Every structure is written in structure tokens, then in C-alpha cells.
N, C-alpha and C positions, 0 to 999 in steps of 0.2 A: 504494500500500500504506500502511495506517495505521501510524504510528510509535508511537503510544501504545497500550499493551496493553489498557487499560481501554476504549478506543474500538474497537479492532479486534475485540474479543470480541463485538461486536454481531453479527458474522457468524461462522459456523463454517467457516473456510477449509480445514479438514481433512476436510470432508464432501463426498462425491461428488455428492449431490443439489444442494448449493449450486452447484457448478461446472457440472453439467449444465444447470441452469436458466439460469445466466449465459451459457454458450456458445450456448444456443438463442436467447436474447434478443438477444445482441449480434452474433454472427457475426463475419465479417471476421477480422482478425488484430491482435494486440497484444503488444508486448514489454515486460515489466516492467523498470523501472529504466533499463537501458541497451540500446542496439542493438549488434549485433556490431561495427560499425565502431569503436566506442569500446573494446570489449573485445578486439579482435583482437590488439593487441600482447601481451597477457597470455596469451591462448589459444595463439597461435603460439609463444610463448616456452616454454610449459610442456607443451603437448600436441601432439606431432608429427602431421602430417596423415595418417600411416599408422596412427594409433592406432585402436583400437576404443573408441568413445566412447559413454557413456550420458548422455542428457539427461533428468534427472529433473524431473517436472512440466512437460512441454514446452508444455502448453496449446495455444494457436493462434499462438504466436510464430513469427517467420520466421528466428530465429537459426540453427537447424539448416540451413535452406535456404541461408542466407548462407555457412555454413561449408562446405557442399558446393561452392558456387561458388568458394570459396577453396582448394579442393583436398582437403578431408577426404573420406575414402573409406568410412567405416563408422560411422554414427550410429544408435544405438537410442534411440528416443524413447518415454518412458512417461509416463502421466498417469492419475490416478484417475478422470477423466471419460471415459466411453465416448463421449459426444457429441463431445468434442474429438478423441479418437483417430480416430474414424470420419471426421470432417471432414478431418483432416490426412492420413489415409491416402488418401482420395479425391483430395485436392489434389495429393499428391506420388506418386501411383501410378506415374508415369513416371520417377521418380528412384530407382534401385535402391540408392543409397547411404543412403537414409533408410528406416528401418523403424519401425513403430509398434505398441505394445501397451498395452492398458488394464491398469493395475497400480497397486496401493497401494505407495508407496515404503517404507512401514513393513514390508512383507512382499514381498520380491522373490525368493522361494525358487525361482522358475522358472529363475533364472540360477545357475550353479554358482560356487563360490569362485574368486576371482582371474580373473574373466571379462573385465575391462575395464582398459584403460590409463589412461582418464580418465573422470571423472564431473563433469558441469557442473550446477550448481544456481543458477538465477537466480530467487530468491524463494520456492522451495518450502519450505525450512526455515522461512522467515518465515511462510509460510501455516500450517504446523503449529503454530507458536508462538502463533498467533491462535486456535487451535481448542481443543477440550476436551482435558484431560489433556496439556497442551502438553509438559512435561518428559519424560513417558513416550513421547509420539509422537516427539519429537526424538531421544531415545536409541535408539528402535527404528530410525528412519530412518538415523541416522549409523552405527549398528552394521551395518546392511545395506550401506551405502556402503563401509565399511571392509572388510567381507567380500568384496565384489565387486571391489575394486581389487587389481590385481597388485602385488607388491612393487615399489616405485619409481613406482607410479602416482600420479596427481594427482586430488584432489578440489578443484574450484574452486568456492567458494561466493561468490556475489554477493549482498549483503544490505544492509539499512539498519541492521543491528545492530552497534554498536561493540563493541570487545573486552570491555567490562565486562559485556555481556549475552550475548556469543556464546562467549567463551573457556571459560566454565564447562561449556559443552556440547561444545566441540571438543577441549579439552585433557584427554582421558581416556587413561590408559595402554593400555586395551584396543584403541584404534584404531591405535596405533603411528604417529602422524602427527607430522611436523615441520612447523611452520606459519610461513608468511611472510605479512605483511600489506601490502596496498596500499590507498590511499584515493584515490578519484576523485570529482570533483564531479558533481552531477546534470546531465543534458543541458540545455544552454542557459545554464549558469552562465558568467559572465564575470568574470575577475579585475579588480578595481579598480586603476587606475593609481596607483602610489605606495604601495600597501598593504604591499609587501615589497621590500626592496632585492635580495634573492636568493631568489625564490620556489622552493619545492621542486618538483621534477619529479614528476608523477603516476606516472611509470614507475619511480621509485625506491621501494624498500620503505620503509614508515613505521617510525620508531624505536619500539621497544617495550621495556618493562621486563623483568626476569627472570621475571615472571609473565605475560608476553605482553600487557600492557596498554599504553596510550599514556602517555607521561610526563605528569606533572601540568601542565607548562607548555606542552604541545602545543596549538596553536591551529588549528582547522579553518578554512580559507579559506571553505568553503561549509558552513554548519551542517547542510545536508541532504545531505551527501556520502554516497556509497555505499562500502562496504567490500568488498574482495576478499581472501578468505582462500585462500592456496595451501597445501593440506594434502597433503604427500607421504608416502606409506606407506613406512616404513622396511623394508629387507630384513633378513635374519637377521644379517648381518655388522654392520650399523649398530646393531641392537638389542643385540647382545652387547657393544657398546662404549658403550652409553648406559643403564646400569642405573638411573640416577637421572633419567631423561629427564623424568618427570612433574613433577619439582620444579625444573626448570631452564628457561631461556629456550628458546623454540622458534624456531629459525632454520634456513633451508636452507643 
């Protein structure tokens, strides 16, 4: 995935025709950013195996299949590409825990409110941010994700976008999310010996300011790290106790 917006706009990643053509040409399977093995500690910690899970922008990734092998019981996979959906439906027709539907994540009216315990997004918001009308597309998608989540449910966003470019989209009162941030290196990254006397564990939340940003002195070990935003939808009790939530730090 391109990291520079001016470059990634060469393609319209929010367009079904682009993805249909790509899946026809490439075939096979491909996981954006991270494989399930690296994400498993976060998924298992925040999304129980009994959860009804929505995988947005599933593409031809094997992550949902890996999750079923790890005990997950109900995963609905959606993608804007009918080519990808048909390909994956045929591939996994013998796995009842996996369901597939062609759908634009900006309009998921097929599903009723509070339908899912967890929503996982591995690069889909990033794709929309590289398309036309990016802020509007992002707002429509995130509004749908919030609508579909049950109170207490988790939206797990895996992205290359650091808090400076993602929090302005995630931290909106309408979504009712409390947000925790993790940072993990890209696959294959190796720490250099002697670079830190007490390296931070990737399984520990990253420190953030009261605006949800990284401190000015925070140093990324891997400049091309990926960011995991754990967005938990607050219930009515939590909302009543957090009238100024949008102006304060987001922590779980």
C-alpha cells in the first residue's frame, strides 16, 4: 500500500472496477500489511472466538480462514469486488463459519444496527483514503462500522496511518469509541542490537497525548510500522459518564 497520498491517488482504491481487474489479473491470495499470526495476540485479546465478526474489505486474504482454524465461529466477509467475493466463496464453500457478500463498506444497510461484536479492517480504510472524495468515503464507512457494532464491540483497524492522519477520522463523538493504540513493525523487521536498553513490547499500548497523538519525543523503531487502533463502542452507562469524551484522551 502506498504511504504517500499524492502517489496512491494514481489508482482509485475505492473503485470496484479497479479491484475486479486486479483480482482477475493476479488471482491467488494476498494479505495486506500483516498475517494473522502477527495479529493474533490483539485479535484474541479483544474479540472472543464466539463473536460475530465482520471482515470489511476481505479481498483474497487468508486471515478469515486462519481465524476459523483458530476457533472463530462466525465471520462475515464483505468486499466491493464481486470477483473477489465469488472467488473466496468458491474456495471456502466447505467452511460454514465463513460467509461472503459483495458490498460497499460505505453502505452496509443490509445489516441491521448492532449486528456485530467485532469489525476487522486490514487496509480498507486506507484504500478509501486513496480514492476520490476520501474524507467523505471515510466518514461514511466509519459511520456504518459504528452503527453495526454492538455496545462494547470492537472495531480493529490495521493501517499504515499514524495518529496524526487517522485520529481526525476516528475520534468523532458520533461513533462513541474509546480508542487504544498499538504499533507493530512491518513483517521481517529486525531490531538492531544495542539500539535500546529496554525496548518497548509491541503488545503494550503506545503512549498517547490527550489528543490521542504520539508524544513529540516518541521514536519508531521501524519507520514503516503498522498501527493498530482498538476502537471500543461505549455503552449507555459509559456515555453518561463521559460527557466531554471528544475533548479528552481516548483510553480503554
